[in-house]
C-alpha positions in Angstrom: -173.1 -29.3 -102.8 -169.9 -27.4 -103.3 -166.8 -27.6 -101.2 -164.9 -24.5 -100.2 -161.8 -23.9 -98.1 -161.3 -20.9 -95.8 -158.4 -19.7 -93.6 -159.6 -18.4 -90.3 -157.4 -16.9 -87.6 -158.1 -19.5 -84.8 -155.8 -19.9 -81.9 -157.6 -22.1 -79.4 -160.5 -24.4 -78.6 -162.7 -21.3 -77.9 -162.1 -20.1 -81.5 -163.0 -23.6 -82.8 -166.2 -23.5 -80.8 -167.2 -20.0 -82.1 -166.7 -21.2 -85.7 -168.7 -24.3 -85.0 -171.6 -22.3 -83.5 -171.9 -19.8 -86.5 -171.8 -22.6 -89.0 -174.4 -24.7 -87.2 -176.7 -21.6 -87.0 -176.4 -21.2 -90.8 -177.6 -24.8 -91.3 -177.3 -26.9 -94.5 -173.5 -27.2 -94.1 -171.1 -29.9 -93.4 -167.7 -28.8 -92.3 -164.3 -29.9 -91.0 -162.2 -27.6 -88.9 -158.4 -28.0 -88.9 -157.4 -25.9 -85.9 -153.6 -26.4 -86.1 -153.6 -25.2 -89.7 -156.3 -22.6 -89.2 -158.5 -23.9 -92.0 -162.1 -24.8 -92.4 -163.4 -26.9 -95.3 -167.2 -26.4 -95.8 -169.5 -28.6 -98.0 -172.5 -26.4 -98.7 -175.0 -25.2 -101.2 -174.7 -21.6 -99.9 -172.8 -19.1 -101.9 -169.2 -18.2 -101.0 -170.4 -14.7 -100.0 -173.0 -16.2 -97.6 -170.3 -18.4 -96.1 -167.8 -15.5 -95.8 -170.5 -13.3 -94.2 -171.3 -16.1 -91.7 -167.7 -16.8 -90.8 -167.0 -13.1 -90.3 -169.5 -13.1 -87.5 -166.8 -14.8 -85.5 -164.8 -11.5 -85.6 -161.8 -13.5 -86.8 -159.8 -12.7 -89.9 -161.3 -14.9 -92.7 -159.7 -15.6 -96.2 -161.4 -17.6 -98.9 -158.8 -20.1 -100.2 -160.9 -21.4 -103.1 -162.9 -24.5 -104.0 -161.7 -27.8 -102.5 
C-alpha cells in the first residue's frame, strides 16, 4: 500500500463527513483526516488519479501534496 497526502478545503464537521463518505465508498483505503490543517493522509493501493477523482466528488478544492 502507498501513502498519499492531500490538501482539501474543509471548514467544518460536515466537510469531514463528506470526505469520509466518498473514501468509504471507494473501499480498500485507510485514511486519517486532519480537519484543522485541512489535510487527508490516505493509505491505499489505488492510483493517485483514482484518489483525486474520488476526493473531487466532494466538490471541494483538492490538491495532491505528494507521497507521505
